[in-house]
C-alpha positions as CSV (number, residue, x, y, z in Angstrom):
1,X,5.0,72.0,14.8
2,X,3.0,74.5,16.8
3,X,4.9,77.5,15.6
4,X,4.9,76.4,12.1
5,X,1.0,76.0,12.0
6,X,0.5,79.3,13.5
7,X,2.8,80.8,11.0
8,X,0.8,79.2,8.2
9,X,-2.4,80.7,9.5
10,X,-0.9,84.0,10.1
11,X,0.8,84.3,6.5
12,X,-2.5,85.2,4.7
13,X,-3.3,88.0,7.2
14,X,0.4,89.6,6.6
15,X,-0.3,89.2,2.8
16,X,-3.7,90.9,3.2
17,X,-1.9,93.8,5.3
18,X,0.8,94.4,2.6
19,X,-1.9,94.6,-0.2
20,X,-3.8,96.9,1.9
21,X,-1.1,99.2,2.8
22,X,0.2,99.1,-0.8
23,X,-3.2,100.2,-1.9
24,X,-3.2,102.9,0.6
25,X,0.3,104.0,-0.1
26,X,-0.7,104.2,-3.9
27,X,-4.0,105.9,-3.2
28,X,-2.2,108.6,-1.0
29,X,0.8,109.2,-3.5
30,X,-1.7,109.8,-6.1
31,X,-3.7,112.3,-4.0
32,X,-0.9,114.0,-2.3
33,X,2.6,113.0,-3.2
34,X,4.9,113.2,-0.4
35,X,2.4,113.6,2.2
36,X,2.8,112.2,5.9
37,X,-0.3,109.8,5.2
38,X,1.6,108.4,2.2
39,X,5.0,107.9,4.2
40,X,3.0,106.2,7.0
41,X,1.3,103.8,4.6
42,X,4.7,103.1,3.0
43,X,6.1,102.6,6.5
44,X,3.3,99.9,7.2
45,X,3.7,98.5,3.8
46,X,7.4,97.7,4.6
47,X,6.5,96.3,8.0
48,X,3.8,93.9,6.5
49,X,6.1,93.1,3.7
50,X,8.9,92.4,6.0
51,X,6.8,90.2,8.5
52,X,5.3,88.2,5.3
53,X,9.0,87.6,3.7
54,X,10.3,86.5,7.3
55,X,7.5,84.0,7.9
56,X,7.8,82.8,4.2
57,X,11.7,82.2,4.8
58,X,11.3,80.7,8.2
59,X,8.6,78.2,6.7
60,X,10.7,77.4,3.6
61,X,13.9,76.5,5.7
62,X,11.7,74.4,8.2
63,X,10.6,72.2,5.3
64,X,7.4,70.6,4.3
65,X,4.8,70.0,7.0
66,X,4.8,66.3,6.9
67,X,8.7,65.9,6.9
68,X,9.1,66.3,10.8
69,X,7.7,62.7,11.6
70,X,4.8,61.6,13.9
71,X,2.9,64.4,15.3
72,X,2.5,62.4,18.8
73,X,5.6,61.1,20.3
74,X,5.5,58.0,22.6
75,X,6.8,58.6,26.1
76,X,10.4,57.6,26.4
77,X,11.1,54.2,27.6
78,X,13.5,53.8,30.5
79,X,15.7,51.0,30.8
80,X,15.1,48.8,33.9
81,X,17.6,49.2,36.4
82,X,19.9,46.3,36.7
83,X,19.3,44.5,39.9
84,X,22.4,43.0,41.4
85,X,22.2,39.8,43.6
86,X,22.4,40.4,47.3
87,X,25.5,39.1,48.6
């Protein structure tokens, strides 16, 4: 549950990073096609897009947030030990 909550919180950061690097790659490609700055921007775009897609796929396979059941679980109950009558 904690991992899913953290991934839901970080997903907008990954999306923002992907948008930022896409804009940077487009700008660098427009100014100087094939430059090192453009390829670095494309590399970071691929990294952030990969992180975003892996996070989204993991959360998709995990299912809805409320499908996991109760958030707080009770302590396990132990069966009382069987006492045998002394002979």
